N, C-alpha and C positions, 0 to 999 in steps of 0.2 A: 918482708920480715913479718912473721907471725909469732906472737908471744902468748903462751898460756900462763896465766897468773893464778896461783892458788892462794887461798887465805893464809896470812902469816900470823904468828903469835902476837898478842897485844904488845905494843911498844909504848912505854909510859915516860920516855925521856922528855924532859921539859923542852929541849930544843925542837924536837919533832912536833910536839903538841903546839908549840908557838907557831911553827911554820905552817902546819895544817890548819890551825885555827879551831881546835877542839872546844866545843861548848862545855859548860860546867854544871849541867843539870840533867836529870833523867829524861826530860823532854827536850826535843830539838826545837829551838826558836827559829822559825823561818823568817826570811827577809820581809815577808808581807805582814809580819806581826802575828802569825798564827802558830800555836804550839802543837806539836804532834807527839802524843804519848806512844812511844815505840812498843811498850808492853801491850797496848790495846790495839795495835795496828792490824791484827789478824794474822792468819797463817801465811799469806803471801808475802814474800820479801818486798819491802817498800823502799824507794828512794825518796827521801824527804827534803833534801836540800843539795845544791851543787853550786860551785863557784870556781872562778879562775883567779889565781894569784901569781905574782912574779913579774918578770919584765922580759925584754927582748933577748936576754942572755939565757934565761931559764924560765919557762912558764909551767905552772902546775894546775892540773884539773883535779878538783876534790869533790867527792860525792859522799853524802851521809846515807847509810843504809841501815835498815832494821836488823839485818843479819849479813854475815859474810857470804859472798858468792865467788864463783870462778869466772874469770873473764878471758877473752881472746882479744888481742890487739893487732891491727894491721894498718897499713897506710895506703892511700890511693892518690894518684896524681891528676892534675888538670881537671878540676881544681885540686889544690893540695888539701888532703883530709886525713885525720887520724880517726879510725873507727874502733869502737869498743863494743864487742858482742857479749851479752850476758844471758843467763836463763831468763825466762819471762818473769818480769817483776812489775809491781805497781808503782806508778810515778805520782807522788803527792807533793808537787813542787809549787812554789810561788809562780804566779802567772807570767812574770817577765823574765824568769830564769832562762839564761841562754841567749838572750837577744843582744846583750852587750858583752864584749870580750875584754881581754887585757893581754899585754905582751904579744906573743905570737899567735894566740887564739882569738879570732875575731868574733866568733859566736859558736854556739853548739845547739844541737837538736837531740831529741830523745823520743822513744816510743817503741811500740811493738813492731817487729819486722817480719815475723812469721810465727806459726804456731809453736809455743814454748820458747820463744826467743825474743829478746829485746835488744835494742841497739842505741848507742850514743855516738853521734858524729860530731867531731870537733873540726871546725873550719880553721885552717891555719894560713897565715899570711905568706908563707914561703916553705921551702923544703926543711923538714925537721926530722930529728931522730928521737925515738922513745928511749930516754936515758934511764929512767926508773919507772917501775910500775909494781904496785903491791896492794894488798887488801889487809887492813888492820881489823882484827876481830873486835867485837864489842866487849867492853869490860868496864867495871865500876860505874855502871849506869850510863856509859857513853855509847854512842852508836858505832856500828862498824863503819869503816871508812875506806873508800876506794881512792887511790892516789896514782896519778900518771904525770910524770915529768917529761917535757920535751925540750930539746936544745937545738940550735941551728945546725944544719948540715949542708952539703952540696946537693944540687939537683941530681947529679949523676948517682950519688949514694942513695938518695930518696927513690929514684926510679928503679935501682937495683932491688931495693927492699920491696917495692910495690910489685915488681915482676915475680919475685920469689913467692909472694902470697898468691898472685894470680895463677901461676903455674901449679902450685901445690893444691889449690882448691878447684881448679878447672873452671875458673870464673868466666873465661871467654866463652866456653860452650854453653854455660848456664844462662847467659844474658843475650846471646845472639838469637834472633828470631828465625824460625824455619819458614822460608818464603816459597818452598816448593808447593805444587798443587797436588792434592790427593783426590781420588774419586769420591764423589759425594753420594750418600745413600738416603737422602731425606726427601726425594721427590715423591714418595708414596706416603709421607706423613699425613695423618689426619688433621693435625694442628701445626701451625707455623711455630718454629722455634726461634725465640728472641732472647738475646743475651743483653742484660742491663748492667751497665758498668758504673757503679758509684765512684766518682773520682776521689783520688787521694786515699788516706787511711793509714793507721798505725803511726809510724814515725813521721809520715808526711801529712801534716794537718791541713795543708792548703791555706786558703785565705781566712782571715779573721775579721769580723765586723766590729763596729764601734761599741756594741753592747756585749761583745764577747762571743757572739755566735761563730762557730767553727765550721768551715766548709765540709770537712770530711764527715761530720755528723749530719749536716743538712742533706748532703748527697745520698747518704745511706738511707736516711728516713724517707726521702722522696722516692728513691729507687724501690724500696719495699712497698710503698703505697702504689706506685705505678705497676709493679709486678702483680700485686693483688687485683688491681682493676683489670689488667690484661687477662689473667687466669679466670677472672669472674665472667668473662665473655664466653668462655668455652671454646674459643678459637685459637688460643695460643698456649704453648708450653714456654715457661720462663726459666732461665738460668741466670746466675749472677757471677760477676768476677770476684766479688767479696760479699759476705753476709754479716760481717762483724768489723770491729775496729782493727783490721789487719792491713799491713802494707802489701800491695801486689805490684810488681814491676810492670812497666808499660808493655814490654814484650810478652810477659806472662798473660796480660789481659787479652792481647791479640791472640796468643796461642790458645787460650781458653775458648774464645769465640770460635776459632777454627776447629778445635777438637770436638766441640759440641755440634759442629756443622750448622752453625747458626745461619738463619736466613735474614737476620737483621741485628745490628749491634747499635745500642743506644747508650752513649756515654753522658752521664749527668754531672754537671759542674755548677759552681756558684762563685765566680772568680772575683778578683779585685783589680782595680786599675789605678794608675798614678793620679788621674783626675777624678775627684769625687763627684763630678758632674755626670760622668758616664754612667748610664743606667739602661735597663731594659733587657728583655730576653733576646738572646742572639743564638743563631744556629750556625755551626761550623761543619764543613766537610773537608776532606783531605785534598791537597793539591801540591804539586812540586813547587809552585811559587805562590806566595801570599798575595791575597787580593788587595791588601793595603797595609799601612803601618800598624794599625791596631791589631789586625789579624796576625801579623808577624810577631808582635810583642806578646800576644796571648799564647801563641803556639810555643814561642821560646820559653815562656814561663811554665806552661804545662809540661814541656819536654824535659824540664829540670827535675822532675819528680824522682827519677832513679838516682841522680847525682845527690839530691838532698838526703836520700835514704842511705847513702854510702855504698852504692853499687859501682862497679868498675865497668864503664860503658865504652866499647870499641865500635867505631863506625863499621857498618857492614859494607864489604866491597861491592861497588855498584855493578861489577860484572856478574854477580850472582843473580841479578834480577833482570837481565837483558834477554832472557829466553822469550821467543816470540809468543808462545802460548800464554805464558804468564802475563806478558805485556797486554795482549788482547783481553784477557780475563780481567786484568786490573782496570782497563778502560771501561769495560762494561759495568764492573762493580762500582766504579766512581760515578758513572752516569746514573745508576740506580740510587746511589747515595744522594745525588742532587735531586732526584725525583722525591725521595723521602724528605729532604730538607725543605723543598717547596711546599709539601703537604704540612710540615710542621709550622712553617711561617703562616700558612693560611689558617690553620686551626687555632694556633696560639694567639694570633692577632685578635681574635674575638674574645679572648680571656684576659690578656694582660698587656701591659705596655711593651712594645717591641723597640729594639734599637732602630735608629733611623735607616740604617742599611741592615736588615735583619739576617741576611745570609752572607757569610764570608767563607773564604777558603784559605788554608795554610797547611804547612807540613806537620800535622799532628801525628806523632808516633803511634798513639793509641788507636788511630783510625786507619792504620796502614794495611790491614788484612787484604790481600789481593783478591779474595774470593768471598768476602762478606760485606755487603753494603753497610756503611757506617755513617753515623752523624753524631756530633756533640751538641748537647743542649745546655747552653749557659743560661740557667734559670734567671739569673740576675747578678748584680754586683754588690758584694758585701761592703765594698768601699763607699757605696751610696746609701744613705740612711733610709730613703724611701724604699729602695729595693730590699734592704735588709729586713725592714718591717714586713714586707710581703713574704719573703722567704721563710719567716718564722710564723706566718699565719696558716693555721690548719685549713681555713676556708679557701685561701688562695691556692694552697698546694693541691687541694682536692680538685678545684676547677682546672688547674694547669695539667694535672695528671689525666683528667678526662679528655682534655684537648689533645694530648699526645696519643692517647688510645685512638681517638678519631683519626688522627694523622696516620697512624700505623695502618688502620683499616683502609684508608684512602690510598696509601702507598701500595698495599698488596693488590687492591682492585686495579689500580693503574698499571702495575707491573704485569698482571695477567692480561690486561688489554693490549699492552705493547707486545707481549710475546705472541698473542693470538694474531696480531696484524702482520707478523713477519712471514 
């Protein structure tokens, strides 16, 4: 089920106002105690507050906007989600908005999903049906208001609605990764081409530290610093999977690396862990089986990125990847990824505290390119106060970036040596 919702004329009935919870001043009072003057909010449409009301029989999502917008609504299963797509807007919301739910909505997330497009994802506790959805235009000093009501339904009806959306939008084709091999033309390049992947972005914020540091910002800033240092050597050309606060699906990150015919893929992260004692830089490479429980948990967390952003993810049939040529290429690619990881451990060990077992393996989707050697650098853990302090330090970032540059140089030197010995 996909619903296009156009703005509706202002409704001033007291019953509706009471249900929605309309404020009584020209400014919108946020739950954090900050007032936002909508008249001075600028040209971009702003969302200044959002909340969940209702119970298990009917749950309502309400958002205050500086102007009316058009929205599209659809549902996704496993896990159950209701997704609201809007034109690109600015989110000026209290910090904790969306973390606690009510009724059938357990939580919600929001952010930029692509150029010109924003998204809100409602996590729901079971199968639901969108019973009502509309936008109230601003009037009499009141903000515009987006309202979505959900009610319980059966799983079968929910799945039918989700399939209708997927079929209409061709979502299956858009999220499946092309795993075929294509001839590479980069053998005669004067410089090595490296793709740097700043983890998370847009609606997917990643981990958050105790001081409010956000993973998607840390990874982007570090990736840009690393790219500048690599290009400064004159030995490398650099591309990025994202260069701003945009969401990029995991499969799209892999596809970008392959389309650029990258010779190395470096994914940058700064994760969190359930134990605040876990700290240190850690390097991950891809493997069909996780090396231990921590690696499995981190991979599972990172692989949730597409689900958090409200994408419909179908598992790729394993028969697609059983071609002998692809299998041999993948093996060689993974071996080179391990060579790179060993160089990263060696160089970063002289710069920063490493995790006690600094190189681990697991099934990270973002590292799955069969023909691009890849590694993930977990710079540190925002759940640990000592690591968070380092991640926010310009001096530490500079030293860590230089160490990765040395590791990349060592990797290509070792790779040339191995090929020469064959």
